[in-house]
N, C-alpha and C positions, 0 to 999 in steps of 0.2 A: 504494500500500500504506500502511496506517495504521501509523505508528511505534508501538513498544511504549511509549514515554514521550514525552509532549508537554507543553510548558509552556503553560498556559492563563492568559491575561491578560484581566482584566475591564475592559471599557470601558463608558462610558455609552452612546454611540450611534455612535462614529466608529472602530470597529475597522478597517474597510476603508481609511480615509484613513491611519490610523497604519501599517498593514501596507504600504501602497504607498509611504509615506514611507521606512520602514525599508529596503525593497527598493531604493529609489533611492539610498540613502546607503551601505549596507554591502555589501561583497563577499559572494558566495555567499549572497545573500538574494533571495527572490522570493515573490510571492503565488501560491499553488498552487490555491486554491479559494475561492469565495464562496458561502456557503450561506444561503438565505433562509428565514425562518420560515414553516413550513407553516400556521400558524394564529396568531391573536391570543394573546398571553401577557402577563404583567405588565410585561415590558420592551420588547415589540415588537408591531407589528401584522403580520398575515399579509402576506408578501411583503417585509418589511423585511429588511435584512442581519442575520442572527442570529450566524453564525460565519464567520470568515475564517481559512483555513489559510495559513500562511506560514512562511518560514524566515528567521532572522537569523544570518548568518555560519554557515550550515549547521545550525543548531539548529532543530528543528521546534517550531512554536508554533501556537496558535490564539488568535484574538482573539474574545472573546464580548461581544456587545452586550447587556449585562444591565441597563442602566439605572443610575441614580445611587446605588443602595443601598450599594455597596462601592467607595469611592474608593481610588486608589493610595496607597501609603505607601512609605517607604524600606525597609520590610521585604522588598521584592522589588526587584531591579535587574538589569539586564544589565551584565556587565562585559566590556568590549571591550579586548583587549590590542593595544597599538600598538608599532611599532618605531622611529618617528621623531617629531620634533616636528611635522613637516609632517602626518603621519597623525593625530597627536593633535589638532592644530588643525583639520583637515578635519572630523573627527567631532564634536568639541566645537562648532565653529562651525555645523555643520549643525543640530545639536539646539537649541542656544541661539538661533541665528538664525532658527529657524522657530517663534517665539513660545515658546521654552523658557526655562528659568531656570538661571542658574549657582548652584552650591552650593560646598561646601568639599571639599578633598582629592581632586579629580578627579571629583566627582559633579556631575551636572546632571540636569535634569528636562525631558522633552519636553512639548509643548503638551497632550498627553493625560494628563499626570501620571505617566507611567512614568519611573522613575529609571534613570540610566545612570552607570556608572563608566568613564570613559575613562582607561585605566591603561597607561602605558608599561611595557614589559617590564622596563626597567632598575629601576623601582621595585619590582616584584614580586621580581626577582632580589636586590635589596639586602635586602629584608625576609627572604627565604629564607636569605640568608647569615648572618643573626643578628649578635650582638655589636655592636661599635661602628659597623660599617658600617650595620647596620639602624637603630640609634639615630639616626645622623646623617641618613640618608635619610628616616626617619620624621619627625624634627624639621623638616626642610626641607619635606616634604609638608604638614605641619600649617599652614604659612603660606600655602598656595596654594589657589586655586580650580582653574583648569585647571593640570595638571601641567607644569612646566617641566623638560624632559628634561635640559638642560645643568646646571641647578641640582641636580637629583638626582644626576647623574653626578659633579659637583663634591663634593657631600656624601659620596658613596660613597668618593671618594678621600681625603676628610678635608682 
């Protein structure tokens, strides 16, 4: 059944490779369909992979191989909530270690240019708490690339 709402992510030519990578890294993720182009078009030849249907942590997505016209930007990212430093490290290292790039404040970019926020729940909870706790946690986060759960917890306590 086709979901009512699906996230569409534009790739140059490697939507299937990206979707299979995501499915191998994140729980409740899978590739559900690979659809080939029925005819030549500006981004594909007949028979090339056109659309890949997949889920990331249960969220339905499609990857569209549309060519190089629209590169990824930080205007779109997946935010993955984590519960431990081990889980944070696992996802961060999988993305960065597969020809991705580290960025700031828990952000990294995969090899296809898609942006990810690997965000421990303790950081989100601290920001939601507001006040001094949020300020301290936010100030700590601003010094990090991959989020250090223990440092955020220490900042929350003051």
